[in-house]
Phi, psi and omega in degrees: 000003179253137184232161170290323184212133170247127180249128181253109181130129187253015177281190185296324179293318178294321178295319178294321178296320179295317178300315182297317180295320179294322176297336177267012174067035178261155176271124192233138169244126180245121185242137176209147176290336179202206183272008178079179184283353181301322183285351178265311193240322196289110173250323181226177179251100179275123178261310176196102182286348184271005178291129176302148185298336183275001180248145171280172186299316185299312180293321179295319178294322179300314179294321181296314180297321179298323183271348183228074185294342180268356182289146176307328179298333181291340179276355186241318182085162185297314181295325177294321177296317179298321179295319179295318179296322177298320177296319178297312183298328184296341183279350183245091179286158177302151011268344182270095184240171171253137186220163176241174181250088177056038176072015180235166172294138173258151176257115182251146180290151177244169182285356176255014173080025178237177173244143179229145180279140174207161184260304179252139180216150181288161186303328183286350178259354190301322182299337180296339179291345182256000182297131174208175186306123171083354186260003187228135170262120182263122188251125175238182182228132178297126182097353177261105192272001180263004186209100182261096186298321181296318179296314180296320180300322178294317182291322182269358180059049178230175175269164179223162177221127176249117182269143178255133180241039184300330181289351176279353174082020179227133179272329177244133185247151174241162179297322180295317179296313179297323180296322178292321176297319185293341178282355179263127184300319181298321179295317179298320180295322182292310182284331178299320179291325177294319179295317181300318180292338182271346182293139176228059177094358179292146179257355181225150172234125179255138180223164170294167183283074185234022184283010176107156178267328187276314184214070184297329181290329176294317177296319179300311182295323179295314179296323178293324178294325180285314187274334182082009179227166180285137179249136176218164181257149171244121182300148178247187176292165178300153002285156187260110175292329175297320176293325178294322175299316181297313180298315182297323179293317176298316181300316178300314181298314184291317181294323178300331185258008168096014176291148171263127182250133171237101181254134181086026181240142181248135177282123182263338183197145172245142181257115185246137173225114184058235181260021182236140169268127183262336181177178181225151172256133180244124182260119175228095191314133003262020189250140171246128180241151179249133178233133179245161180199163174284327184221156181223145175231129177262120183219051188270357181075186180268236190285318182294321179281352179086007179288329177238146176231135179262121173259186186300318186235004179205164177243134184235150173270137198267348184255299182263357182057045178287151176293137181260124181281129176209158182243001185234149172285165187303325183287355179238024178291329187237149174283174183285329183252152183301320185269013175293160170278088188294132181305330183298335180286354177259358182282150179174196183265129178275135183227164175269181183300340177261010174073024171282136179292143184248151174273187184294342179262005178082019179257143180299138180271316180235148177271331186245020177240133176238152180238130184223167173088198187287349177289347178293152176276174173089010179216158172235073191301325179295316181286323184280336190070051185229011189305301185292327178297318177295317182296315182292312187289318179286327176297316180292308186282332175299315179287320184296313180292327179291317189268339178269000000 
């Protein structure tokens, strides 16, 4: 029950910290209440969506860090971010890899008919970088309510095709169900021939992210062989099958190297002595177990991940009860409009350069506890388009600085 490192949180930052610790030959326990936020949101790896189009990522990050000294990126630096991204990419061998567009943000199509900037994207989304008026056939499925091909075709000024699967015996379809069908060769041959017959000079075919969880590139290549054109996916609303692929790959990597995983477990108590955390109690009805470690990493995220909780007049951190940094009183937590950059999205835990949590006077609270990921203060990741970049870079360097 004793480990070199216990990581609390199953999101991308916790997974990156676990990978880094395992690469350093440490014994690791990774604990999460669920599968983390990857299965909800993560389709691509956003590093910084606010970079001007005329700048590459490296130059844009340098300017951003200079103008935002309190941002988590300022604790890492541009070269540190690049090193962390390299570690992340290494976990995805060909053919399903993550790639960038010449070191710049790429604009990928969305399911609401717009384009959004992102830096790294999986191979099945690559064709979206070439979408333009008239060159793409957008394929949807009758009964699948998360992907309206006709609406997108109108916005992108392309044609669309809606396929009917009534013979499958279901009136309403889900992404998971379609993904399972797509893993069957016979199903791909049937819809592939329908798509081929519907093409009128298009060089691309866009689909929802349903090319399968196990081997999406095999499904992509098979459909391309049938249709004779490039096939790519357009991400939809949650749940994210692309995020599930990412989580499954990390899980496979970590288990192969000996990490212990506890999924679906809640921490009921932490044992503190002076400035050290000695262990945690995990409650899994009807049993409570105690786990000890030399080091601990908190990677629970903000509100969606349950790392922070908002009460009537204050915001609290739920595991170690760390002080939450904020600059606004409760009546100014939110902007007047729904789409405002709400101040509450900037609240979080303040840390030093080695990611130790700080008290209100700027002094470290624990010597062997580090805090990583979006729960950190000093950023507005939703507004900035920096969520995955913060998770990957702080996950990597939080573990690396702690253990080296």
